[in-house]
C-alpha positions as a Markdown table, in Angstrom:
| # | Residue | x | y | z |
|---|---|---|---|---|
| 1 | Met | 115.0 | 101.9 | 41.5 |
| 2 | Thr | 116.6 | 105.3 | 40.9 |
| 3 | Arg | 115.0 | 107.2 | 38.0 |
| 4 | Pro | 116.4 | 110.6 | 37.2 |
| 5 | Gly | 114.3 | 113.4 | 35.7 |
| 6 | Pro | 111.1 | 115.2 | 36.6 |
| 7 | Ser | 108.1 | 113.6 | 38.4 |
| 8 | Lys | 104.9 | 112.7 | 36.6 |
| 9 | Ile | 102.4 | 115.5 | 36.8 |
| 10 | His | 98.6 | 115.0 | 37.0 |
| 11 | Ala | 96.4 | 118.0 | 36.3 |
| 12 | Leu | 93.2 | 117.7 | 38.3 |
| 13 | Ala | 90.2 | 117.5 | 36.0 |
| 14 | Met | 88.0 | 119.5 | 38.3 |
| 15 | Pro | 88.6 | 122.5 | 40.7 |
| 16 | Leu | 89.5 | 121.4 | 44.1 |
| 17 | Ala | 87.0 | 122.5 | 46.8 |
| 18 | Leu | 88.7 | 123.3 | 50.1 |
| 19 | Asp | 87.6 | 123.2 | 53.7 |
| 20 | Ser | 88.0 | 127.0 | 53.9 |
| 21 | Gly | 85.3 | 127.4 | 51.3 |
| 22 | Gln | 87.7 | 128.5 | 48.7 |
| 23 | Val | 88.4 | 126.6 | 45.4 |
| 24 | Leu | 91.8 | 125.8 | 43.9 |
| 25 | Glu | 91.6 | 126.1 | 40.1 |
| 26 | Gly | 93.9 | 124.2 | 37.8 |
| 27 | Ala | 95.7 | 122.3 | 40.6 |
| 28 | Glu | 98.4 | 119.8 | 39.7 |
| 29 | Ile | 99.8 | 116.9 | 41.6 |
| 30 | Ala | 103.4 | 115.7 | 41.2 |
| 31 | Tyr | 104.0 | 112.0 | 41.9 |
| 32 | Glu | 106.3 | 109.1 | 41.5 |
| 33 | Thr | 105.5 | 105.4 | 41.0 |
| 34 | Tyr | 107.5 | 102.3 | 41.7 |
| 35 | Gly | 106.6 | 98.8 | 40.5 |
| 36 | Glu | 104.0 | 97.7 | 38.0 |
| 37 | Leu | 100.2 | 98.1 | 38.4 |
| 38 | Asn | 98.5 | 94.8 | 37.8 |
| 39 | Ala | 95.7 | 94.3 | 35.3 |
| 40 | Asp | 92.8 | 94.7 | 37.8 |
| 41 | Lys | 94.6 | 97.6 | 39.6 |
| 42 | Ser | 94.4 | 95.8 | 42.9 |
| 43 | Asn | 98.0 | 96.0 | 44.0 |
| 44 | Ala | 98.4 | 99.8 | 44.5 |
| 45 | Ile | 99.8 | 101.2 | 47.7 |
| 46 | Leu | 99.7 | 104.9 | 48.4 |
| 47 | Leu | 102.5 | 106.3 | 50.5 |
| 48 | Cys | 101.8 | 109.7 | 52.2 |
| 49 | His | 104.8 | 111.8 | 53.1 |
| 50 | Ala | 105.6 | 113.9 | 56.1 |
| 51 | Leu | 105.8 | 117.7 | 56.5 |
| 52 | Thr | 109.2 | 118.2 | 54.7 |
| 53 | Gly | 109.0 | 115.0 | 52.6 |
| 54 | Asp | 108.1 | 114.7 | 49.0 |
| 55 | Gln | 107.3 | 112.1 | 46.3 |
| 56 | Tyr | 110.9 | 110.9 | 46.0 |
| 57 | Val | 110.4 | 108.0 | 48.4 |
| 58 | Ala | 112.7 | 105.5 | 46.7 |
| 59 | Ser | 114.5 | 107.5 | 44.0 |
| 60 | Asn | 117.3 | 110.1 | 44.3 |
| 61 | His | 116.1 | 113.6 | 45.2 |
| 62 | Pro | 116.6 | 115.9 | 42.1 |
| 63 | Ile | 117.9 | 118.8 | 44.2 |
| 64 | Thr | 120.0 | 117.1 | 46.9 |
| 65 | Gly | 121.0 | 114.0 | 45.0 |
| 66 | Lys | 120.4 | 112.0 | 48.2 |
| 67 | Pro | 118.5 | 108.7 | 48.2 |
| 68 | Gly | 114.8 | 108.8 | 48.7 |
| 69 | Trp | 113.4 | 109.3 | 52.2 |
| 70 | Trp | 112.2 | 105.7 | 52.6 |
| 71 | Glu | 114.4 | 103.9 | 50.1 |
| 72 | Arg | 115.3 | 101.3 | 52.8 |
| 73 | Met | 111.6 | 100.4 | 53.0 |
| 74 | Val | 110.4 | 100.5 | 49.4 |
| 75 | Gly | 111.9 | 98.5 | 46.6 |
| 76 | Pro | 112.3 | 95.0 | 45.1 |
| 77 | Gly | 112.3 | 92.4 | 48.0 |
| 78 | Lys | 112.0 | 95.2 | 50.6 |
| 79 | Pro | 109.2 | 95.3 | 53.2 |
| 80 | Ile | 107.0 | 97.2 | 50.7 |
| 81 | Asp | 108.0 | 95.0 | 47.8 |
| 82 | Thr | 107.8 | 96.7 | 44.4 |
| 83 | Asp | 108.1 | 93.3 | 42.7 |
| 84 | Arg | 104.5 | 92.7 | 44.1 |
| 85 | Phe | 103.1 | 96.2 | 44.6 |
| 86 | His | 102.6 | 99.4 | 42.6 |
| 87 | Val | 103.7 | 102.1 | 44.9 |
| 88 | Ile | 102.4 | 105.7 | 44.4 |
| 89 | Cys | 103.8 | 108.7 | 46.4 |
| 90 | Ala | 102.6 | 112.2 | 45.6 |
| 91 | Asn | 103.7 | 115.6 | 46.7 |
| 92 | Val | 100.9 | 117.2 | 48.7 |
| 93 | Ile | 99.2 | 120.4 | 47.5 |
| 94 | Gly | 100.8 | 123.4 | 49.3 |
| 95 | Ser | 104.2 | 121.9 | 49.0 |
| 96 | Cys | 107.0 | 122.9 | 46.7 |
| 97 | Met | 108.2 | 119.8 | 44.7 |
| 98 | Gly | 105.9 | 120.1 | 41.7 |
| 99 | Ser | 102.4 | 120.0 | 43.2 |
| 100 | Thr | 100.5 | 123.3 | 43.3 |
| 101 | Gly | 101.6 | 125.5 | 46.2 |
| 102 | Pro | 102.4 | 129.1 | 47.1 |
| 103 | Ala | 105.3 | 129.2 | 44.7 |
| 104 | Ser | 103.2 | 128.0 | 41.8 |
| 105 | Ile | 101.9 | 130.5 | 39.2 |
| 106 | Ala | 98.4 | 131.6 | 39.8 |
| 107 | Pro | 95.9 | 132.2 | 36.9 |
| 108 | Asp | 97.0 | 135.9 | 36.8 |
| 109 | Gly | 100.5 | 134.8 | 35.8 |
| 110 | Lys | 102.1 | 135.7 | 39.1 |
| 111 | Pro | 103.2 | 133.3 | 42.0 |
| 112 | Tyr | 100.4 | 132.7 | 44.5 |
| 113 | Ala | 102.6 | 133.6 | 47.5 |
| 114 | Met | 100.3 | 134.4 | 50.4 |
| 115 | Arg | 97.3 | 134.5 | 48.1 |
| 116 | Phe | 97.4 | 130.7 | 48.1 |
| 117 | Pro | 94.4 | 129.5 | 50.1 |
| 118 | Val | 94.9 | 128.0 | 53.5 |
| 119 | Ile | 94.6 | 124.2 | 53.3 |
| 120 | Thr | 93.9 | 121.3 | 55.6 |
| 121 | Ile | 95.1 | 117.7 | 55.8 |
| 122 | Arg | 91.7 | 116.7 | 54.4 |
| 123 | Asp | 92.4 | 119.1 | 51.4 |
| 124 | Met | 95.7 | 117.4 | 50.8 |
| 125 | Val | 93.9 | 114.0 | 50.8 |
| 126 | Arg | 91.3 | 115.4 | 48.4 |
| 127 | Gly | 94.1 | 116.0 | 46.0 |
| 128 | Leu | 95.4 | 112.5 | 46.5 |
| 129 | Val | 92.0 | 111.0 | 45.9 |
| 130 | Ala | 91.7 | 113.1 | 42.7 |
| 131 | Leu | 95.0 | 111.7 | 41.6 |
| 132 | Leu | 93.8 | 108.1 | 42.3 |
| 133 | Asp | 90.6 | 108.8 | 40.3 |
| 134 | Gly | 92.7 | 110.1 | 37.4 |
| 135 | Leu | 94.8 | 106.9 | 37.5 |
| 136 | Gly | 91.7 | 104.8 | 37.5 |
| 137 | Ile | 92.5 | 103.2 | 40.9 |
| 138 | Glu | 89.3 | 102.8 | 42.8 |
| 139 | Lys | 90.6 | 100.8 | 45.8 |
| 140 | Leu | 94.0 | 100.7 | 47.3 |
| 141 | His | 95.6 | 97.6 | 48.6 |
| 142 | Ala | 97.0 | 99.8 | 51.4 |
| 143 | Val | 97.6 | 103.4 | 52.4 |
| 144 | Val | 100.7 | 104.0 | 54.5 |
| 145 | Gly | 102.1 | 107.1 | 56.2 |
| 146 | Gly | 104.2 | 108.3 | 59.0 |
| 147 | Ser | 103.9 | 111.6 | 61.0 |
| 148 | Met | 102.0 | 114.0 | 58.7 |
| 149 | Gly | 101.7 | 111.2 | 56.3 |
| 150 | Gly | 99.9 | 109.2 | 59.1 |
| 151 | Met | 97.4 | 112.1 | 59.5 |
| 152 | Gln | 96.7 | 111.8 | 55.8 |
| 153 | Thr | 96.2 | 108.0 | 56.0 |
| 154 | Leu | 93.7 | 108.5 | 58.9 |
| 155 | Ser | 91.9 | 111.2 | 57.0 |
| 156 | Leu | 91.5 | 109.1 | 53.9 |
| 157 | Ala | 90.3 | 106.1 | 56.0 |
| 158 | Ala | 87.7 | 108.3 | 57.8 |
| 159 | Asn | 86.5 | 110.5 | 54.9 |
| 160 | Trp | 86.8 | 108.0 | 52.0 |
| 161 | Pro | 86.3 | 104.7 | 53.9 |
| 162 | Asp | 85.9 | 102.6 | 50.7 |
| 163 | Arg | 89.2 | 103.6 | 49.1 |
| 164 | Ala | 91.7 | 101.4 | 51.1 |
| 165 | Gln | 91.7 | 97.9 | 52.3 |
| 166 | Arg | 94.6 | 98.4 | 54.8 |
| 167 | Val | 95.6 | 101.5 | 56.7 |
| 168 | Leu | 99.1 | 101.7 | 58.3 |
| 169 | Val | 99.8 | 104.7 | 60.5 |
| 170 | Leu | 103.3 | 105.2 | 61.9 |
| 171 | Ala | 104.3 | 107.7 | 64.6 |
| 172 | Ser | 101.3 | 109.9 | 64.1 |
| 173 | Thr | 98.1 | 111.4 | 65.7 |
| 174 | Ala | 94.5 | 112.1 | 65.1 |
| 175 | Arg | 94.9 | 115.7 | 66.4 |
| 176 | His | 97.6 | 118.2 | 66.9 |
| 177 | Ser | 98.4 | 119.1 | 70.5 |
| 178 | Ala | 98.9 | 122.5 | 72.0 |
| 179 | Gln | 102.6 | 121.8 | 72.4 |
| 180 | Asn | 103.0 | 120.9 | 68.7 |
| 181 | Ile | 101.0 | 124.0 | 67.6 |
| 182 | Ala | 103.4 | 126.0 | 69.8 |
| 183 | Phe | 106.5 | 124.6 | 68.1 |
| 184 | His | 105.0 | 125.3 | 64.7 |
| 185 | Glu | 104.1 | 128.8 | 65.6 |
| 186 | Leu | 107.7 | 129.4 | 66.7 |
| 187 | Gly | 108.9 | 128.3 | 63.2 |
| 188 | Arg | 106.3 | 130.4 | 61.4 |
| 189 | Gln | 107.2 | 133.5 | 63.4 |
| 190 | Ala | 110.9 | 132.9 | 62.7 |
| 191 | Ile | 110.1 | 132.9 | 58.9 |
| 192 | Met | 107.9 | 135.9 | 59.0 |
| 193 | Ala | 110.4 | 137.9 | 61.2 |
| 194 | Asp | 113.0 | 137.5 | 58.5 |
| 195 | Pro | 113.3 | 140.8 | 56.6 |
| 196 | Asn | 113.6 | 138.9 | 53.3 |
| 197 | Trp | 110.2 | 137.3 | 53.8 |
| 198 | Gln | 108.6 | 140.5 | 52.4 |
| 199 | Asp | 105.1 | 139.4 | 53.4 |
| 200 | Gly | 105.6 | 136.3 | 51.3 |
| 201 | Asp | 106.4 | 138.1 | 48.1 |
| 202 | Tyr | 110.0 | 137.1 | 47.8 |
| 203 | Tyr | 109.8 | 135.1 | 44.6 |
| 204 | Gly | 112.1 | 136.5 | 42.0 |
| 205 | Ala | 113.9 | 138.6 | 44.7 |
| 206 | Asp | 117.7 | 138.4 | 45.2 |
| 207 | Ala | 117.3 | 137.1 | 48.7 |
| 208 | Lys | 114.9 | 134.7 | 50.3 |
| 209 | Pro | 114.0 | 134.2 | 54.0 |
| 210 | Asp | 116.6 | 131.5 | 54.4 |
| 211 | Asn | 117.6 | 132.6 | 57.9 |
| 212 | Gly | 114.1 | 132.4 | 59.2 |
| 213 | Leu | 113.4 | 129.1 | 57.4 |
| 214 | Ala | 116.6 | 127.6 | 58.8 |
| 215 | Val | 115.7 | 128.6 | 62.4 |
| 216 | Ala | 112.2 | 127.0 | 61.8 |
| 217 | Arg | 113.8 | 123.8 | 60.7 |
| 218 | Met | 116.2 | 123.8 | 63.6 |
| 219 | Ala | 113.4 | 124.2 | 66.1 |
| 220 | Ala | 111.3 | 121.5 | 64.4 |
| 221 | His | 114.2 | 119.1 | 64.1 |
| 222 | Ile | 114.8 | 119.1 | 67.8 |
| 223 | Thr | 111.2 | 117.7 | 68.2 |
| 224 | Tyr | 112.0 | 114.8 | 65.8 |
| 225 | Leu | 114.8 | 113.6 | 68.1 |
| 226 | Ser | 115.0 | 112.2 | 71.6 |
| 227 | Glu | 117.1 | 113.3 | 74.6 |
| 228 | Glu | 118.6 | 109.8 | 74.7 |
| 229 | Gly | 119.5 | 110.0 | 71.0 |
| 230 | Leu | 121.0 | 113.5 | 71.2 |
| 231 | Thr | 123.1 | 112.5 | 74.3 |
| 232 | Glu | 124.4 | 109.4 | 72.6 |
| 233 | Lys | 125.2 | 111.1 | 69.3 |
| 234 | Phe | 126.5 | 114.4 | 70.6 |
| 235 | Gly | 126.6 | 114.7 | 74.4 |
| 236 | Arg | 128.4 | 117.9 | 75.3 |
| 237 | Arg | 131.3 | 117.2 | 72.9 |
| 238 | Leu | 132.9 | 120.3 | 71.3 |
| 239 | Gln | 133.0 | 120.8 | 67.6 |
| 240 | Asp | 136.4 | 120.9 | 66.0 |
| 241 | Arg | 138.1 | 122.5 | 69.0 |
| 242 | Asp | 139.7 | 121.6 | 72.3 |
| 243 | Ala | 138.3 | 124.4 | 74.4 |
| 244 | Lys | 135.2 | 126.7 | 74.5 |
| 245 | Ser | 135.5 | 129.8 | 72.4 |
| 246 | Phe | 133.7 | 132.1 | 74.8 |
| 247 | Gly | 131.8 | 133.4 | 71.8 |
| 248 | Phe | 128.7 | 132.5 | 69.9 |
| 249 | Glu | 130.1 | 130.2 | 67.2 |
| 250 | Ala | 129.0 | 126.5 | 67.2 |
| 251 | Asp | 131.1 | 125.4 | 70.1 |
| 252 | Phe | 129.1 | 122.2 | 70.6 |
| 253 | Gln | 128.6 | 119.4 | 68.1 |
| 254 | Val | 124.9 | 119.5 | 68.5 |
| 255 | Glu | 124.9 | 123.2 | 67.6 |
| 256 | Ser | 126.9 | 122.5 | 64.5 |
| 257 | Tyr | 124.5 | 119.7 | 63.6 |
| 258 | Leu | 121.4 | 121.9 | 63.9 |
| 259 | Arg | 123.0 | 124.7 | 61.9 |
| 260 | Tyr | 123.8 | 122.1 | 59.2 |
| 261 | Gln | 120.2 | 120.8 | 59.2 |
| 262 | Gly | 118.8 | 124.3 | 58.9 |
| 263 | Ser | 121.1 | 125.5 | 56.1 |
| 264 | Gly | 120.6 | 122.4 | 54.1 |
| 265 | Phe | 116.8 | 122.6 | 54.4 |
| 266 | Thr | 116.7 | 126.0 | 52.7 |
| 267 | Gln | 118.2 | 124.5 | 49.6 |
| 268 | Arg | 115.2 | 122.2 | 49.0 |
| 269 | Phe | 112.2 | 123.8 | 50.6 |
| 270 | Asp | 110.1 | 126.9 | 50.2 |
| 271 | Ala | 109.4 | 129.1 | 53.3 |
| 272 | Asn | 105.8 | 129.9 | 52.3 |
| 273 | Ser | 105.1 | 126.2 | 51.9 |
| 274 | Tyr | 106.4 | 125.6 | 55.4 |
| 275 | Leu | 103.9 | 128.2 | 56.7 |
| 276 | Tyr | 101.0 | 126.6 | 54.9 |
| 277 | Ile | 101.8 | 122.9 | 55.7 |
| 278 | Thr | 102.4 | 123.5 | 59.4 |
| 279 | Arg | 99.1 | 125.4 | 59.5 |
| 280 | Ala | 97.3 | 122.5 | 57.9 |
| 281 | Met | 98.8 | 120.1 | 60.6 |
| 282 | Asp | 97.8 | 122.5 | 63.4 |
| 283 | Tyr | 94.2 | 122.5 | 62.1 |
| 284 | Phe | 94.1 | 118.7 | 62.1 |
| 285 | Asp | 91.5 | 117.3 | 64.5 |
| 286 | Leu | 89.8 | 114.3 | 63.0 |
| 287 | Ala | 87.1 | 114.0 | 65.6 |
| 288 | Glu | 86.2 | 117.7 | 65.1 |
| 289 | Glu | 85.6 | 117.0 | 61.4 |
| 290 | Phe | 82.8 | 114.7 | 62.4 |
| 291 | Ser | 81.2 | 117.0 | 65.0 |
| 292 | Asp | 78.9 | 120.0 | 64.9 |
| 293 | Gly | 81.5 | 122.5 | 66.1 |
| 294 | Pro | 85.1 | 123.3 | 66.9 |
| 295 | Gly | 86.8 | 121.1 | 69.4 |
| 296 | Gly | 83.9 | 118.6 | 69.7 |
| 297 | Gly | 83.1 | 115.2 | 68.4 |
| 298 | Lys | 84.0 | 111.6 | 69.2 |
| 299 | Leu | 86.9 | 110.1 | 67.3 |
| 300 | Ala | 85.0 | 106.8 | 67.0 |
| 301 | Asp | 82.4 | 108.6 | 64.8 |
| 302 | Ala | 85.1 | 109.2 | 62.2 |
| 303 | Phe | 85.5 | 105.5 | 61.7 |
| 304 | Ala | 81.9 | 104.4 | 61.9 |
| 305 | Gly | 81.2 | 101.6 | 59.4 |
| 306 | Thr | 84.8 | 101.2 | 58.3 |
| 307 | Thr | 85.8 | 97.8 | 56.8 |
| 308 | Ala | 89.5 | 98.5 | 56.5 |
| 309 | Arg | 92.2 | 96.7 | 58.5 |
| 310 | Phe | 94.3 | 99.1 | 60.6 |
| 311 | Cys | 97.8 | 98.9 | 62.1 |
| 312 | Leu | 99.3 | 101.7 | 64.3 |
| 313 | Val | 102.9 | 101.9 | 65.3 |
| 314 | Ser | 104.4 | 104.2 | 67.9 |
| 315 | Phe | 107.9 | 104.5 | 69.3 |
| 316 | Asp | 108.7 | 104.8 | 73.0 |
| 317 | Thr | 111.0 | 107.8 | 72.7 |
| 318 | Asp | 108.8 | 109.8 | 70.4 |
| 319 | Trp | 107.7 | 112.8 | 72.4 |
| 320 | Leu | 106.3 | 114.7 | 69.4 |
| 321 | Tyr | 103.5 | 112.1 | 68.8 |
| 322 | Pro | 103.8 | 109.8 | 71.9 |
| 323 | Thr | 102.3 | 106.4 | 72.2 |
| 324 | Ala | 99.3 | 107.8 | 74.0 |
| 325 | Glu | 98.2 | 109.5 | 70.7 |
| 326 | Ser | 98.3 | 106.2 | 68.9 |
| 327 | Arg | 96.4 | 104.5 | 71.7 |
| 328 | His | 93.7 | 107.2 | 71.4 |
| 329 | Val | 93.2 | 106.2 | 67.8 |
| 330 | Val | 93.2 | 102.5 | 68.7 |
| 331 | His | 90.6 | 103.0 | 71.4 |
| 332 | Ala | 88.4 | 104.8 | 68.9 |
| 333 | Leu | 88.7 | 102.0 | 66.4 |
| 334 | Asn | 88.0 | 99.4 | 69.0 |
| 335 | Ala | 84.8 | 101.3 | 69.8 |
| 336 | Thr | 83.6 | 100.7 | 66.2 |
| 337 | Ser | 84.7 | 97.1 | 66.2 |
| 338 | Ala | 87.2 | 97.8 | 63.5 |
| 339 | Lys | 90.0 | 95.3 | 62.8 |
| 340 | Val | 93.1 | 97.0 | 64.4 |
| 341 | Ser | 96.5 | 96.0 | 65.6 |
| 342 | Phe | 98.9 | 98.2 | 67.6 |
| 343 | Val | 102.5 | 98.0 | 68.6 |
| 344 | Glu | 104.9 | 100.3 | 70.5 |
| 345 | Leu | 108.5 | 99.7 | 69.3 |
| 346 | Ser | 111.6 | 100.6 | 71.3 |
| 347 | Ala | 114.1 | 103.0 | 69.6 |
| 348 | Asn | 116.3 | 105.8 | 70.8 |
| 349 | Ala | 115.9 | 108.1 | 67.8 |
| 350 | Gly | 112.6 | 109.6 | 68.9 |
| 351 | His | 110.0 | 110.6 | 66.3 |
| 352 | Asp | 112.4 | 110.0 | 63.3 |
| 353 | Ser | 112.6 | 106.3 | 64.3 |
| 354 | Phe | 110.1 | 105.4 | 61.6 |
| 355 | Leu | 112.5 | 106.7 | 58.9 |
| 356 | Leu | 115.6 | 104.9 | 60.2 |
| 357 | Pro | 116.7 | 101.2 | 60.1 |
| 358 | His | 114.6 | 99.2 | 62.5 |
| 359 | Asp | 114.3 | 95.4 | 62.0 |
| 360 | Gln | 111.1 | 95.1 | 64.1 |
| 361 | Leu | 109.4 | 97.9 | 62.1 |
| 362 | Asp | 110.4 | 96.2 | 58.8 |
| 363 | Arg | 108.7 | 93.0 | 60.0 |
| 364 | Val | 105.6 | 94.9 | 61.1 |
| 365 | Val | 105.3 | 96.7 | 57.7 |
| 366 | Arg | 106.0 | 93.6 | 55.6 |
| 367 | Gly | 103.6 | 91.5 | 57.6 |
| 368 | Phe | 100.8 | 94.0 | 57.5 |
| 369 | Val | 101.1 | 95.1 | 53.9 |
| 370 | Glu | 101.3 | 91.5 | 52.6 |
């Protein structure tokens, strides 16, 4: 499954019109594929990644060298079986792993930086649909995504209802809550308060806003976990010492863990991309897209006339996108008489549970996809 080297790059044939009214010229989408596409192109599965994810779903990451973010789920004989399916995973626009984003070179030969247009989840999906068009794939066997990837799957199902037969949404939501917007704003302010951010024009500089980006990652990472999981993993245990230091080093294991997560993240992610992607998530409100004004609309209207089969999965310790958010989507689908199944799974890892080993999740994914 592991294939070293750069991702495939698809240059969009047409300018990408955005929800903001702006147009992104010459956009490129970086993507990876696993498994063979059959003759009638009916076995394609699109995987949509989360905020800090990328296209390396089942192959080693070129920067970190670590296995792909869902390698346990995607591969020969695995729940998403690449002996049967052709799996596509693309880096979203606005990100920093090969698709056009703030670090990309603009038409004037300089990095976009903060001149990059503000994007939405629907804009990301526009890029994915353009990629599918370029690959000649008219209808997906399934579209699958967790967290922000789940937002993309819902957006595709609502705005391009004929493009996927099955829609699998894991630990996600149809709208971003005030609490989630607040956490994202905390992260963005940490980045923009870093002196090395330089109003976003740090490309080519000796120093980047790594301190701010690390703090943003630390704050976000807390939301991916659960109190139960943190207590079980760390409790109040000290880190490499027998007594408190009475200082501000990482006395506790959980402090050391968060610092490790923050510093490691700066090695593979771009601070400006973090600003743009979190903003896209905050703007996400699927019902609003099918209304006449901000904050309005009925979510059921987004799925009117859909013929796809849906499956939604939540986790009982996920407080970032709790089960109530999935039920909200299920009720909207029920109102349109859509074919939908729903399950809440028990796991102590919080929001990140969809990324971690879980036998019941494996069975749900395999059963629904097949």
